[in-house]
C-alpha positions, 0 to 999 in steps of 0.5 A, spaced: 543 292 271 549 294 267 546 300 263 542 303 269 549 303 273 553 306 267 548 311 266 549 313 274 556 313 273 556 317 267 551 322 269 552 323 277 559 320 278 563 323 272 566 316 271 567 311 265 562 306 264 563 299 266 565 294 260 561 287 259 565 284 265 563 289 270 568 291 276 569 284 278 576 282 276 579 289 278 575 288 285 578 281 286 585 284 284 585 289 289 581 285 294 576 291 295 571 289 300 565 286 299 560 288 305 554 283 306 548 286 310 545 280 313 547 276 320 551 270 320 546 268 326 541 267 320 546 265 314 553 263 316 559 265 312 561 260 307 568 257 309 571 258 302 570 266 302 576 270 302 577 275 308 575 281 304 568 279 304 565 281 310 558 279 313 557 285 318 550 283 321 543 287 318 543 294 317 536 296 320 533 303 319 531 306 326 525 310 325 525 315 331 519 320 332 514 315 329 507 316 333 502 310 333 495 312 332 490 312 338 486 307 334 492 302 333 494 303 340 486 301 342 486 295 338 492 292 341 490 294 348 483 290 347 485 283 347 491 278 346 497 280 341 494 280 334 497 276 328 500 281 323 499 279 315 502 283 310 506 282 304 510 289 303 510 291 296 508 284 293 501 285 289 497 279 287 493 278 281 487 276 285 487 280 291 480 278 293 482 271 294 488 273 298 483 277 303 478 271 303 484 266 305 486 271 310 480 272 313 478 265 313 484 263 316 483 268 322 476 265 323 479 258 323 484 260 328 480 265 332 486 270 332 486 277 332 490 280 326 493 287 323 492 287 316 497 292 312 493 296 307 494 294 299 490 288 298 485 291 292 480 296 295 479 293 302 477 298 307 476 298 315 469 298 314 469 291 310 473 288 316 470 284 322 472 287 329 478 282 330 482 285 324 485 292 324 488 295 318 494 300 317 497 304 312 504 303 315 508 302 321 515 301 323 517 294 323 521 295 329 515 298 333 510 293 331 513 286 330 515 285 337 507 287 339 505 281 334 504 274 336 506 272 329 508 275 323 505 273 316 509 276 310 512 275 303 519 273 306 523 279 303 530 280 306 528 286 310 521 284 312 524 277 314 530 280 318 525 285 322 521 279 324 527 275 326 529 281 330 523 282 333 523 275 336 516 273 334 515 267 329 514 268 322 510 264 317 512 266 310 508 266 303 513 267 298 512 270 291 518 270 287 526 271 287 530 270 294 523 270 298 523 262 298 530 262 300 529 266 306 522 262 308 527 256 308 532 259 312 526 261 317 524 254 318 531 251 318 532 255 324 526 253 327 523 260 328 517 259 324 513 254 320 515 251 313 514 256 307 507 256 304 506 256 297 501 262 295 498 259 289 495 253 292 494 257 299 488 255 303 485 258 309 485 252 313 493 251 311 494 258 313 490 257 320 494 251 321 501 255 320 498 260 325 496 256 330 503 252 330 507 258 330 503 261 336 502 254 340 509 251 339 513 252 345 520 251 341 518 255 335 517 261 340 523 260 344 527 259 338 525 266 335 525 269 342 533 267 343 535 269 336 531 275 336 535 277 342 542 275 339 540 279 333 538 285 337 546 286 340 549 286 333 550 293 329 551 291 322 551 299 320 557 300 325 561 294 322 560 296 315 562 303 316 569 300 320 570 296 314 569 302 309 573 307 313 579 302 314 579 300 306 579 308 305 585 309 310 589 304 307 589 307 300 590 314 303 583 316 302 581 322 306 575 320 311 570 325 312 568 323 319 561 327 319 559 322 313 559 316 318 557 319 324 
């Protein structure tokens, strides 16, 4: 990442480039705040971290003014809460296989579902009546209306599902996604993560059935979601940044943080 960061420092901020060791020694020397945008309710802060490392709570983007389309509202009102199945920006090399697995899982489990568009050239006309496809919808609005959320385990999607208070079924692709899938299972707010390469419709159906019918999972998810919703990670991050600036005599433009 250093070449990209140095390009931005030079061309946008008119700053000197970082050396190979990066900013870390200087940050430690000056005790510059490190601000993590996740919740200690999900991952406790390690006891050996110094006091200038902060865990603020999640940073959620509130999408005001979004209006759900009429056909989506009609689908939601036409039966029991559906299962959301979507993998964000993740792309599988064989989207037809993933689609077949998801549709088989719904047949086995008897559930309704909302699909996030992005699996090959799949269109609404290709889907059975119990499946509705969307291009996008704010997680803040959509997820609380779901019976469960099947997703890739990205940090943001995991946070949104936890905040909604509904169970998660994580099918990780790469990177940090297996870690968040494990956290979901350890917290008791979802099933154990499912291996994508060996996933079958029967496996996914079993996870969906458990997520929806297991009273402990549902209660844990609802309780954790309630605790997450009272946190304000953005406000806490702003407090930390403003305090650091004032300690060093740096003027703080209050309108920037309004």
